[in-house]
C-alpha positions in Angstrom: 88.3 119.2 75.8 90.0 122.6 75.2 86.9 124.0 73.7 84.8 122.9 76.7 87.4 124.3 79.1 87.3 127.7 77.3 83.4 127.7 77.5 83.3 126.8 81.1 86.1 129.3 81.9 84.2 132.1 80.1 81.1 131.3 82.2 83.1 131.4 85.3 82.6 127.7 86.1 86.2 126.8 85.6 89.5 128.6 85.9 91.6 128.4 82.8 94.5 126.1 83.1 97.8 127.0 81.5 99.6 124.2 79.6 102.6 124.3 81.9 100.3 123.7 84.9 99.0 120.3 83.6 100.3 117.1 85.2 102.9 115.3 83.1 104.3 111.8 83.4 107.7 113.2 84.5 105.9 114.8 87.6 105.7 111.3 89.1 108.4 109.9 91.3 108.9 106.1 91.1 107.2 103.9 93.7 108.9 103.5 97.0 109.2 100.2 99.0 105.6 100.5 100.3 104.2 100.6 96.8 103.2 104.3 97.0 103.9 106.7 94.1 104.3 110.4 94.8 102.9 113.1 92.7 104.7 116.4 92.7 102.4 119.3 91.6 104.1 122.7 92.1 105.0 122.9 95.8 102.4 120.3 96.9 103.4 116.7 97.4 100.6 114.1 97.3 100.9 110.4 98.2 99.0 108.1 95.9 98.4 104.6 97.5 98.6 102.0 94.8 98.2 98.6 96.6 97.1 97.3 100.0 98.8 94.5 101.8 97.0 91.2 101.4 95.5 89.8 104.6 96.3 86.2 105.4 93.8 84.0 107.4 95.3 81.2 109.4 93.5 77.9 109.9 94.4 75.8 112.9 93.3 72.3 113.8 94.7 71.9 117.4 96.0 68.6 118.7 97.2 69.8 122.1 96.9 72.8 124.4 100.2 74.1 123.1 98.4 75.1 119.9 96.5 77.7 121.8 99.7 79.7 122.1 100.2 79.5 118.3 96.7 81.0 117.9 97.5 83.7 120.4 100.7 84.6 118.4 98.8 84.8 115.2 96.3 87.2 116.8 99.1 89.3 118.3 100.5 89.6 114.8 97.0 90.9 113.7 96.1 87.8 111.6 92.6 86.3 111.8 92.4 82.7 112.8 89.9 79.9 112.1 90.1 77.2 114.7 88.6 73.8 113.9 87.9 71.7 117.1 86.2 68.8 115.2 89.0 66.3 116.0 89.7 67.6 119.5 88.5 66.3 122.9 85.7 68.4 124.5 87.7 69.1 127.6 90.7 70.3 125.6 88.6 72.5 123.3 86.9 74.2 126.3 90.3 75.0 127.8 91.6 76.4 124.5 88.4 78.5 123.9 88.9 80.0 127.4 92.5 80.8 126.6 91.8 82.2 123.1 88.8 84.2 124.4 91.1 85.9 126.9 93.6 86.6 124.2 91.1 88.2 121.8 89.6 90.2 124.7 93.0 91.6 125.7 93.8 92.5 122.1 90.3 94.1 121.5 89.5 91.4 119.0 86.4 89.2 118.6 85.6 85.5 118.6 82.6 84.0 117.0 81.3 80.4 116.5 80.8 80.0 112.8 80.0 76.3 112.7 79.9 73.1 114.7 83.2 73.2 116.6 84.6 75.9 114.3 85.5 79.4 115.6 86.6 82.6 114.0 89.1 84.7 116.0 89.6 88.2 114.6 92.0 90.9 115.8 90.7 94.5 116.0 92.0 95.3 112.5 89.5 92.9 110.9 85.8 93.7 110.4 83.6 90.6 110.2 80.2 90.6 108.5 78.0 87.8 107.2 75.2 87.4 104.7 72.1 85.8 106.0 70.5 83.1 103.8 67.1 84.7 104.3 67.7 88.2 103.2 71.0 88.0 101.4 72.0 91.4 102.8 75.3 91.9 104.6 75.0 93.0 108.1 77.6 93.8 110.8 77.5 91.2 113.6 76.3 92.4 117.0 79.5 91.5 118.8 81.3 94.1 116.6 79.8 97.0 118.4 
């Protein structure tokens, strides 16, 4: 690599780098509580994100209207929720959909029917896309706009 650096430097394509300017392992600080390492290069400090927080999807099969408040709490905590109304009475499921729809609207989220009596409620920090069986291409759903 040194030979190539010298050639590129002589052509004016690369500025020569002194050995003391190279990044060494001791230039790194240990990771903090958020899992972010910090690189100290001269007087510049650069954060290097190392890991993202894993997203947890909640699945709810409601038995009473009280479960609608649990779904609303999950959405307020920015967790997506799959609600399965297969074993629920029609009147109760309609009331719960009305309540959950209002919650998702108030939180700038989205709700979509993904199957018979199954709904996906997503807060605004979750992008939902699907792959159509016909074209196999992922597209953004129209309600996401």
